[in-house]
C-alpha angles and dihedrals in degrees: 000000000000093000093046091047092050092050093046093046089056097043096044098038094070122331101062096032089055093044095048098044089044091052092047092049094045094054092040089060098032092053092043096250102305088189089078088067093059090116091057090045094052089050092049091051091066097036114098118233132193107259127227121228128356119014086226091075120102118267117237091257090045089056091049092048091051090050091049091047089057097042103035101076146091090329089072090055113017091030092053090045093054091043091056092043094051101029103028129237090308090071088074090064094049091046090051093046090051088057095048095051094032091067088076093052090048089053091052094047094050094043093057094044092054090044094053101033121127140193123262128216091279092055094251123134115251129180149135137137092310090059091045089054091047101042101024103037096020089224106138096173093057089043090057091047091054092046091051090049089051092053090050090047091051089057092043114025097030102030119027098035092052094044091046094050090047093056093043089055098044093044094052095043105037103010093241120166114256088223092055093046092047092053092046093049092048091050096047094044092043093058090059097037093054089053092068134230097315090055091047093048094047094050092046093050090053102041108031099062091049093048092048094050094048093049094046089049092053091050092049092052090052093048089051090052090049097041092124091067098034095098091047089049092055091047091049092051091051094045094050091044097054105029111105093212134046111288102179123069125236138088094320111352124212127281134196089254093056093044093051094043097054097031095053094039092051091042090055091045092057104038099027093210104160094025093076100218094119087065091066097073090036089061091048091064119100094231119135095206119075092193094052094051091044091056091047093048090047089066089067089071090046095055095037103048110006092051113018101034090046091051091048091049094048091049092051096046093044090053090049089058099040100036108024089156089067090068095063111121091359117139125218094275094047101070092092092047090051090051096047092048086080093064108117093231111054099302098185092051091046092052092045093051090047092050092048093050093045091048092053093049091048091051088053096045096046092049087068093053091052092043094057091047091048091051090050089057103036107013135252093281092072097048091107090065091053093049092050092050091046093052091049090048089058089064093044091050090053093063106036125093117282098222092056090050094054095045090051089048094055092048094049091049089052093051093050095049096064102062092036095053091043089056093049093054096044093051099033091117089064093060117095134177 
């Protein structure tokens, strides 16, 4: 833990924050601010398009739903809660800004992955940063390194963190055994995972929009109930985000460095712009137009971070101001639960159910990312081995310590950023809008 914490503090205190924000800004300007076309992108995401190739490929909306399934999860709730606890209210601003600027990077990642995708032995489209490295940069060694990192991330970022957060929630709310919850989560997720990409896509298209609407609705109700402190909450977030020195009293206070470190790290964890994994389902779609799919996939970052993480952060900070007594004896992951306890209809149960459902969909979505990376390294014939290991890791993640999970997550994210960002810069001339 001490070693991991030391490495992460170094990587996320300056090198990766500078690299990521620089990448986001570069592509925002290079692509002439693609964020301004978010209205067009949202419309495209629900507009059917004639697909190219096998009808077994994902639709454009199916690719978006799979991405959202993987990114909409405990990071939007537990991740924001830990970011505020460790980095102060200002972390909400940095998390949100990462989403705004990260849309351009997400566009670039998905464009290249659609451009350089290929067909596998079954006639299905496959792609992602490893295929961009292989077919675009012709660097097979780096492609294999990224694919291996993605497999590790699937077991860590997408599997153990979600399973761990799921058991933390169910144990505190209903007193359920982590072992029992781990087995149940592995069984439910396994049924979908074993059904393949069409099964994953169909489940995600049905569940993810409903979950998103319900959670956004709960946040809006809380913000309405706390409308008298909403303006103060926004001002506090901005003040803590931009002040160079500690601005809140207490044992240590919160600084700009802390706010940026945890806000950007958690923002990256939840929207994955800069990691490149969202490009994997984008390339699996049957679309003929790289730009169209890139715009559609870009909306995943918008919904995930610009909307949902911001709402979570506002709800938490508003509750801190209006009900400070609710934070007594609350740990770093409990800020969201304290805030949602003020919902008029069983807030704690609502949040726990939302967390459980989000965790399951994230487990399912991330399994596909890891599956495609595993197939890139060892072929489609061995996918059964990967799926079995992944399902077992769900149970293991449910019973290991939370702090270790998050530290490993931050380190894996950092490792994946480097080859992906290198690829984006070397091939930036290929990206069009």
